[in-house]
C-alpha positions as a Markdown table, in Angstrom:
| # | Residue | x | y | z |
|---|---|---|---|---|
| 1 | Unk | -31.6 | -23.2 | 53.1 |
| 2 | Unk | -32.1 | -20.9 | 56.1 |
| 3 | Unk | -34.6 | -18.1 | 55.6 |
| 4 | Unk | -35.0 | -15.0 | 57.8 |
| 5 | Unk | -38.6 | -13.8 | 57.7 |
| 6 | Unk | -38.9 | -10.3 | 59.0 |
| 7 | Unk | -41.7 | -7.8 | 59.5 |
| 8 | Unk | -42.2 | -4.6 | 61.5 |
| 9 | Unk | -45.1 | -6.1 | 63.5 |
| 10 | Unk | -46.3 | -9.6 | 64.3 |
| 11 | Unk | -49.8 | -8.5 | 63.2 |
| 12 | Unk | -48.7 | -8.3 | 59.5 |
| 13 | Unk | -47.5 | -11.9 | 59.2 |
| 14 | Unk | -49.6 | -13.6 | 61.9 |
| 15 | Unk | -51.4 | -16.0 | 59.5 |
| 16 | Unk | -48.0 | -17.3 | 58.2 |
| 17 | Unk | -46.6 | -17.4 | 61.8 |
| 18 | Unk | -49.4 | -19.6 | 62.8 |
| 19 | Unk | -48.7 | -22.1 | 60.0 |
| 20 | Unk | -44.9 | -22.0 | 60.7 |
| 21 | Unk | -45.5 | -22.9 | 64.3 |
| 22 | Unk | -47.5 | -25.9 | 63.2 |
| 23 | Unk | -44.6 | -26.9 | 60.9 |
| 24 | Unk | -41.9 | -26.4 | 63.5 |
| 25 | Unk | -40.7 | -23.3 | 61.7 |
| 26 | Unk | -39.7 | -25.5 | 58.6 |
| 27 | Unk | -41.3 | -24.6 | 55.3 |
| 28 | Unk | -40.6 | -26.6 | 52.1 |
| 29 | Unk | -37.5 | -28.0 | 53.8 |
| 30 | Unk | -36.2 | -24.6 | 54.6 |
| 31 | Unk | -35.5 | -23.5 | 58.2 |
| 32 | Unk | -37.3 | -20.2 | 58.9 |
| 33 | Unk | -36.2 | -17.7 | 61.6 |
| 34 | Unk | -38.5 | -14.9 | 62.6 |
| 35 | Unk | -37.5 | -11.3 | 63.2 |
| 36 | Unk | -39.9 | -8.6 | 64.3 |
| 37 | Unk | -38.0 | -5.4 | 64.0 |
| 38 | Unk | -40.4 | -2.7 | 65.2 |
| 39 | Unk | -41.6 | 0.2 | 63.2 |
| 40 | Unk | -39.3 | 2.6 | 61.4 |
| 41 | Unk | -36.0 | 2.5 | 59.4 |
| 42 | Unk | -33.7 | 2.9 | 62.5 |
| 43 | Unk | -35.1 | -0.1 | 64.5 |
| 44 | Unk | -35.2 | -2.2 | 61.3 |
| 45 | Unk | -31.7 | -1.4 | 60.3 |
| 46 | Unk | -30.3 | -2.3 | 63.8 |
| 47 | Unk | -32.4 | -5.5 | 64.1 |
| 48 | Unk | -31.6 | -6.7 | 60.6 |
| 49 | Unk | -27.9 | -6.1 | 61.0 |
| 50 | Unk | -27.8 | -8.0 | 64.3 |
| 51 | Unk | -29.9 | -10.9 | 63.1 |
| 52 | Unk | -28.0 | -11.4 | 59.8 |
| 53 | Unk | -24.7 | -11.5 | 61.8 |
| 54 | Unk | -26.1 | -14.0 | 64.2 |
| 55 | Unk | -28.3 | -16.2 | 62.0 |
| 56 | Unk | -26.4 | -16.0 | 58.7 |
| 57 | Unk | -29.5 | -16.6 | 56.5 |
| 58 | Unk | -29.3 | -17.5 | 52.8 |
| 59 | Unk | -32.3 | -15.3 | 52.1 |
| 60 | Unk | -34.0 | -12.5 | 54.0 |
| 61 | Unk | -37.8 | -11.9 | 53.3 |
| 62 | Unk | -39.4 | -8.8 | 54.5 |
| 63 | Unk | -43.2 | -8.7 | 54.5 |
| 64 | Unk | -45.7 | -6.0 | 55.4 |
| 65 | Unk | -48.3 | -3.5 | 54.3 |
| 66 | Unk | -47.7 | -0.4 | 52.3 |
| 67 | Unk | -49.2 | 2.8 | 51.0 |
| 68 | Unk | -49.9 | 3.3 | 47.3 |
| 69 | Unk | -49.2 | 6.5 | 45.4 |
| 70 | Unk | -51.4 | 5.3 | 42.5 |
| 71 | Unk | -54.5 | 3.8 | 44.0 |
| 72 | Unk | -56.0 | 3.1 | 40.5 |
| 73 | Unk | -53.0 | 1.0 | 39.4 |
| 74 | Unk | -52.2 | -0.4 | 42.9 |
| 75 | Unk | -55.4 | -0.5 | 44.9 |
| 76 | Unk | -56.1 | -1.8 | 48.4 |
| 77 | Unk | -55.2 | -5.5 | 48.7 |
| 78 | Unk | -52.8 | -5.6 | 45.8 |
| 79 | Unk | -49.6 | -7.4 | 46.6 |
| 80 | Unk | -46.3 | -6.3 | 45.1 |
| 81 | Unk | -42.6 | -7.0 | 45.1 |
| 82 | Unk | -40.3 | -4.0 | 45.7 |
| 83 | Unk | -37.2 | -3.8 | 43.4 |
| 84 | Unk | -36.0 | -0.3 | 44.1 |
| 85 | Unk | -36.2 | 1.5 | 47.5 |
| 86 | Unk | -34.9 | 4.8 | 48.9 |
| 87 | Unk | -34.8 | 6.7 | 52.1 |
| 88 | Unk | -37.5 | 9.2 | 51.0 |
| 89 | Unk | -37.1 | 11.9 | 53.7 |
| 90 | Unk | -33.3 | 11.9 | 53.9 |
| 91 | Unk | -32.4 | 15.4 | 52.8 |
| 92 | Unk | -33.2 | 19.1 | 53.2 |
| 93 | Unk | -36.5 | 21.0 | 53.1 |
| 94 | Unk | -36.4 | 24.8 | 52.4 |
| 95 | Unk | -39.6 | 26.8 | 51.9 |
| 96 | Unk | -41.5 | 23.7 | 51.1 |
| 97 | Unk | -39.0 | 22.4 | 48.6 |
| 98 | Unk | -37.3 | 19.0 | 49.3 |
| 99 | Unk | -33.8 | 18.2 | 48.1 |
| 100 | Unk | -32.3 | 14.7 | 48.6 |
| 101 | Unk | -28.9 | 14.4 | 50.1 |
| 102 | Unk | -27.7 | 13.2 | 46.7 |
| 103 | Unk | -29.0 | 16.2 | 44.8 |
| 104 | Unk | -27.7 | 18.6 | 47.5 |
| 105 | Unk | -24.2 | 17.1 | 47.0 |
| 106 | Unk | -23.8 | 15.6 | 50.4 |
| 107 | Unk | -23.7 | 12.0 | 49.2 |
| 108 | Unk | -22.8 | 10.2 | 46.0 |
| 109 | Unk | -25.7 | 8.8 | 44.0 |
| 110 | Unk | -23.6 | 5.8 | 43.0 |
| 111 | Unk | -21.7 | 5.3 | 46.3 |
| 112 | Unk | -22.3 | 1.7 | 47.3 |
| 113 | Unk | -24.8 | 0.4 | 48.0 |
| 114 | Unk | -26.7 | 3.1 | 46.0 |
| 115 | Unk | -27.2 | 3.1 | 42.3 |
| 116 | Unk | -28.4 | 6.5 | 41.0 |
| 117 | Unk | -29.7 | 7.2 | 44.5 |
| 118 | Unk | -31.6 | 3.9 | 44.7 |
| 119 | Unk | -31.1 | 0.7 | 46.6 |
| 120 | Unk | -31.8 | -1.8 | 44.0 |
| 121 | Unk | -32.6 | -5.5 | 44.5 |
| 122 | Unk | -31.3 | -7.7 | 41.6 |
| 123 | Unk | -32.7 | -11.0 | 42.9 |
| 124 | Unk | -33.5 | -13.3 | 39.9 |
| 125 | Unk | -37.1 | -13.8 | 41.1 |
| 126 | Unk | -37.9 | -10.2 | 40.3 |
| 127 | Unk | -37.2 | -10.7 | 36.6 |
| 128 | Unk | -40.2 | -12.8 | 35.7 |
| 129 | Unk | -42.3 | -12.1 | 38.8 |
| 130 | Unk | -46.1 | -12.7 | 38.6 |
| 131 | Unk | -46.7 | -9.9 | 41.1 |
| 132 | Unk | -46.1 | -6.2 | 40.1 |
| 133 | Unk | -42.6 | -5.1 | 40.7 |
| 134 | Unk | -42.4 | -1.5 | 42.0 |
| 135 | Unk | -40.3 | 1.5 | 43.2 |
| 136 | Unk | -40.8 | 2.4 | 46.8 |
| 137 | Unk | -39.7 | 5.0 | 49.3 |
| 138 | Unk | -39.2 | 4.5 | 53.0 |
| 139 | Unk | -40.1 | 7.3 | 55.4 |
| 140 | Unk | -40.0 | 8.0 | 59.1 |
| 141 | Unk | -43.4 | 9.8 | 59.2 |
| 142 | Unk | -46.7 | 8.7 | 57.7 |
| 143 | Unk | -49.0 | 11.7 | 57.3 |
| 144 | Unk | -51.9 | 13.2 | 55.4 |
| 145 | Unk | -49.7 | 16.1 | 54.1 |
| 146 | Unk | -50.3 | 16.9 | 50.4 |
| 147 | Unk | -46.9 | 18.7 | 50.5 |
| 148 | Unk | -45.1 | 15.6 | 51.7 |
| 149 | Unk | -46.7 | 13.5 | 49.0 |
| 150 | Unk | -45.8 | 16.0 | 46.3 |
| 151 | Unk | -42.2 | 16.2 | 47.6 |
| 152 | Unk | -41.8 | 12.4 | 47.4 |
| 153 | Unk | -43.5 | 12.2 | 44.0 |
| 154 | Unk | -41.3 | 14.9 | 42.6 |
| 155 | Unk | -38.1 | 13.5 | 44.0 |
| 156 | Unk | -38.6 | 9.8 | 43.5 |
| 157 | Unk | -41.8 | 9.1 | 41.4 |
| 158 | Unk | -42.4 | 6.1 | 43.7 |
| 159 | Unk | -45.3 | 3.7 | 43.5 |
| 160 | Unk | -45.4 | 2.6 | 47.2 |
| 161 | Unk | -44.4 | 3.9 | 50.6 |
| 162 | Unk | -43.3 | 2.0 | 53.7 |
| 163 | Unk | -41.4 | 2.7 | 56.9 |
| 164 | Unk | -38.8 | -0.2 | 56.8 |
| 165 | Unk | -38.1 | -1.2 | 53.2 |
| 166 | Unk | -35.0 | 0.8 | 52.5 |
| 167 | Unk | -33.5 | -0.5 | 55.7 |
| 168 | Unk | -33.8 | -4.1 | 54.4 |
| 169 | Unk | -32.3 | -3.1 | 51.0 |
| 170 | Unk | -29.4 | -1.1 | 52.6 |
| 171 | Unk | -28.4 | -3.8 | 55.1 |
| 172 | Unk | -28.7 | -6.8 | 52.8 |
| 173 | Unk | -26.8 | -5.1 | 50.0 |
| 174 | Unk | -24.1 | -4.1 | 52.4 |
| 175 | Unk | -23.9 | -7.7 | 53.8 |
| 176 | Unk | -24.3 | -9.3 | 50.4 |
| 177 | Unk | -27.3 | -11.4 | 51.5 |
| 178 | Unk | -30.1 | -12.2 | 48.9 |
| 179 | Unk | -33.4 | -10.6 | 49.9 |
| 180 | Unk | -37.0 | -10.0 | 48.9 |
| 181 | Unk | -39.4 | -7.3 | 50.0 |
| 182 | Unk | -43.1 | -8.3 | 49.6 |
| 183 | Unk | -45.8 | -5.8 | 50.4 |
| 184 | Unk | -49.6 | -5.5 | 50.2 |
| 185 | Unk | -51.4 | -2.2 | 49.8 |
| 186 | Unk | -53.5 | -1.1 | 52.7 |
| 187 | Unk | -54.2 | 2.5 | 51.8 |
| 188 | Unk | -53.6 | 5.4 | 49.5 |
| 189 | Unk | -50.6 | 7.6 | 50.5 |
| 190 | Unk | -52.0 | 10.7 | 52.3 |
| 191 | Unk | -55.4 | 9.1 | 53.2 |
| 192 | Unk | -55.7 | 9.3 | 57.0 |
| 193 | Unk | -59.4 | 8.3 | 57.1 |
| 194 | Unk | -58.8 | 4.8 | 58.5 |
| 195 | Unk | -62.4 | 3.8 | 57.5 |
| 196 | Unk | -61.1 | 3.8 | 53.9 |
| 197 | Unk | -58.0 | 1.6 | 54.7 |
| 198 | Unk | -58.1 | -2.0 | 53.7 |
| 199 | Unk | -55.7 | -3.5 | 56.3 |
| 200 | Unk | -57.5 | -6.8 | 56.7 |
| 201 | Unk | -57.6 | -7.5 | 53.0 |
| 202 | Unk | -54.0 | -6.4 | 52.6 |
| 203 | Unk | -52.8 | -8.7 | 55.3 |
| 204 | Unk | -54.9 | -11.7 | 54.0 |
| 205 | Unk | -53.5 | -11.2 | 50.5 |
| 206 | Unk | -50.0 | -10.5 | 51.8 |
| 207 | Unk | -49.8 | -13.8 | 53.6 |
| 208 | Unk | -51.3 | -15.8 | 50.7 |
| 209 | Unk | -48.5 | -14.5 | 48.4 |
| 210 | Unk | -45.9 | -14.8 | 51.2 |
| 211 | Unk | -46.6 | -18.4 | 51.6 |
| 212 | Unk | -46.4 | -19.0 | 47.8 |
| 213 | Unk | -43.1 | -17.3 | 47.9 |
| 214 | Unk | -41.7 | -19.4 | 50.7 |
| 215 | Unk | -43.0 | -22.5 | 48.8 |
| 216 | Unk | -41.2 | -21.6 | 45.6 |
| 217 | Unk | -37.8 | -20.9 | 47.1 |
């Protein structure tokens, strides 16, 4: 099977890349192609679309770090699998109130590939997953804004936040390619004090679970 392993930055999957290089980019008899998309949903959407058309993978795996909306339930270093994702800042803001494009009537909540406004991954691995399976939102801007956090919470009640996840879901659902999004928590959403972030632990745990995932497929 051909697997496309993608991340926003090399940094996030460096430990796995080092092992793959030693293995000749073959893992558990699967050929693994690497795609570093860059940060943000637009670069990720373009890069994924082009890579899937060229490589024709049987599975796309996106790995990276994420922010947590509930740092008690999903603390730094916790690794998760994302089932539902959405473009969290696609909509209108008026006087501090955010309205999604769906609720504003500019797009259909159930217009493919959306289901009730969500981009849902129905991969069988998510049914009996050992890791927590979560709802996530994808945004263009990471900030310390309490207003932005409340807007996202009110509109989506998400558990995690990234900058590329919904692009993966959107492209793979459109192209009908099986996919998995694996993330590890580096920080609480809205916390801009980098001394409190756990990036090193998040990346260590991410790559441990990523390698397990590659071995079990």
